[in-house]
N, C-alpha and C positions, 0 to 999 in steps of 0.2 A: 575426363578429368585424369585417367590415368596415363595418354597421349600427351598431356602435360609436365605430369611425378618425368617419367621416361624421360621426355626433351628437358628438362632443370636436370637428373643425375647423370646425362652424356656431357653436360656441356663443365657439372664441376669437376664429373670425370675426366673429361680435355684438355679445361682451363685447368693450371696453377693457378692456384693464388697468390697474391706479391705480401710479403709482410710488411712490405713499404705507408706508408698512410699516404694516399694522394689527397690534391687537394678539393678535387667533387668529395669524399669523405668527407673532409673537414671540414667542407659547405654546408654537408647533408646534415651532418652531426647535428651543427650549431641551426640551425636552422629549423630540425627536426627535433631536437634536446629539448627546447624552453616548452616547442610546445605539448609535450609530453609532460611537462614539468607543470603547462599552466590546466592542462589539463585535467592534472591530479588535482591542483589545488582547484581548480575550481569544484571539478566529484566533491570534494571536502564542504565548501563554506557556501556548492548552492542551496536554500531554500525549497524551491522546487528542485522533489524528485525526479521528475521524466528530465528537468535542464542540467542533472549532478547526471541519470543513465545519458544526455548529452555529452558529458563532460570525457566521460569516461568510455567512450566511444571512440571520441577525436584521440588522446591517450593509448588507445589500442592501434588502432590509425597507425600517428608517428612509429609505434614501435613495431607495426611489421613490415614501414620502410625503412626501421635504422635494421635491423637483421637485412634483410635485401642487398641494404650499403654491407655489407656488411660477409655476403654472402655464404646466410643461409640462405636460400630461397624458403625449404621445405618451414622453417623457421616461420615466417614469412608470411607465404602461406594459411600456412594454421592459423598465425596469430591473426589475420582477417577476415577467414570465410569461415570459420571456427569461435572464436569468443566475439568474435567484431560478427560478424550474425547472430550467430547461431544462440549461444551464449546473453545477447544483451537481450534479443528480440524474448530469449526467457526472463532477462528483468524487468524489460518494461510487460512482458502478460501479468508479471506480477504486481506492477504495481498499477498496469490498468485493473485489478481485479480490486486489492484493499483501495486505490481511489487516490486520487495526482493531488487531492487537496486535504487529503490525512497530510495531519500534525504530532509531532512529537510530543508523549503522552509524560507530565512528568512524575507522574503518578507509579508502580513499579506494577505491574499484572503476575508476574513472577517472584516471589518473596527472594531477596537478597544476589537477581539479575545483576545488576552493578558492581557488586564485591565480583562474584563469577567472572564477568566482561574485562573488570580491570585488570583482576592474575590473569587470564588465558593474555590480554596483550602486551598486557609487560614478560610474559614468559615467551610470546611469539616476537615482540623485538629483542629480546635476550637472543633466541635462539639469531637472527636474522643478524646481529649484529658480530655477533661469535663467525658464523660464517660468508660472510663478509672481509670477513678480521683475517680469517684460512685462506680464503683467497686470496690477497691481499700480499702477504705475508708466506708459507706455506705449499702453497699450488704451484712448482713451476709453472710457465707461459708459454707457451706450444703454437709456431703462427698460423698463420689459415693455410698452408700448405699442406703441412704435417696433419694439422685435425683433420683437412678435408680429401686428403687422399688418397679412402678407399669408396667415395660420395658423399655427400652431405647426411642424404638419407638419410644410409647403411650406415653410417655413423652417433647419428642423433638416435636408432632404431634400436643401438647396440647398450648406448650408455644408457636408456630410459628402460628394456626389458633385460640388466645385467648389474650395474652400480651400482643404479638413485631408479630400481626397481619401488623397495617399501615411496621414499621421498613422494616417487609419479601416482599412489595408490593415492597417498595421504593427499597431496593439492585433488586429485581428483575428488576430495568429500568438499570440495571449498562449492561444490557447483549444483549445493542442496539448500546451499546458505541465503538463495531467493524466497528456497519453499518454506525452511525454519525458519526465517524475518513474518513472512505473511502470516504463517497462524501467528509468532508471538503480538504480531501488530491486533490479528482478529480474537483473538483471545481477553474478554470479559473478565476475566477475572470472580471469585466470589464475594459479592457484596457484605459487611461486618454489619450492615442493620438486619431484624432480621425481619423477615415478612411476615404480612400481616395476615391470618388464615381471611376462611372468608365466615366461620363463627364470629369473628372482634372484630370484619366489618360488619357486620347485618347489625350488632347490642352500640358499633359507635355510629349506626345509623340514625339506629334508632333512640339513643340519649339525642341524639339534635334538636335543630327547629325541622328540618325537609327529612324524614324519612321515607317519601316517597320516592319512586325512582324522578328521569325527567317523562314529562310528555310526550306519550310515540305522535307517529307522526297522524299527518289530518286534525290533528286534536288543535284548536286553537288555542289557547293559554299560551303567558310571559308567566308562569311560575311555576315549578312545580310540586306543592306542599296539595296536601293530600284536602283540605280542605277548597282551593279551590276551583271551583267550575268549567267544562270546554266551554267553550261559547258558537253560536251556530254563527254565520259568514256573514246574517245580520247584525251581528255582534252580541243578541240573546242568550242567557243563559240555559244551558244546552235543561227542559228539565231533567235526565235521568244521569248527568253525571255525578254526582254525590252521592254513598252511602245512605240508611237510612237517620244509620247513625248521628252521623252528622248532619244531616237535617234536623233530625231533633235537636240541637245546643240549638241553644241561645244566637240569634242572629248576631248578633252586637263581638263574640268572636272572631265571628270571623268578618263581622265590615271590610275591613284592613283590606282582608285579600281581595276579597269580592271586586272592591272597590279600584285597586287596582289591575286588575284584570278588566274589564267590563267597564267600568267610570259608577260618576252617578246616573244617566243614561246611555240608553241604544245607541249606540253606532255600531253600522259597520266596521267591519275589523280590521289591520291594516294589510294583514297577509291572505284578507279571503281576493278570490276571483270577483272580482267584477262584470259584468256586460260587456262593455265596449274596451275591458282587459285581449291579447292578442293569444293569449295561450284560452278564454274563454269559447273565443269560436273555432277552437282543430275540430 
């Protein structure tokens, strides 16, 4: 990698950059420019998050080649290797962590997040428009030969760490956007409904028609009433499956539950294993 950078620096120092736009540069711009614009629009309007990330890769690749056409090979390689390779891998990792089928929720998990996002969006748009107008009207344009007189890498490094140190550090904070987005998507928030305590659940259960829990495993019963007896594999009622209190109660009271489980006559339970069942022979 260092040898490649040294070669690029030597080429930039030995070859002056012309100020005239050649036919190749114009053709490359009109090919790569629409591709970059198409990738940006696809990133905004794609419904699938993975497709949106791939459209962003298309935009980054197009911008990297455009940098190289403008005789800024260092920016071109950084755009492709760092942003397309490393940063997009971070984005895809976050997408796979959250889930590629996750859809946007219309419920605000953070109170006032839409208002805050709108304020920041308007502020960023204002800063970007003012910077663009200043660059078009007030900043004098210098040719590529003058800008790359000391080498492209040296010029970029000098500008980053002298005149544009604070903006460079500010834009580097954008790398944590994916992690913050993952935390926002994973944040459930507090439920507005009060959770019932264990005492309230017990009282509610005993006030209903079925105070007991569901039958345990291995009990051949199809209802969860305390008056419902357990069934043996042959379909008969297990004699010790009911408490003495229930046995002392009038039989007519529990006749419906008994008939629902055992029926009028004893017969084999549908869930019981029979001799010809394949699991019974194991």
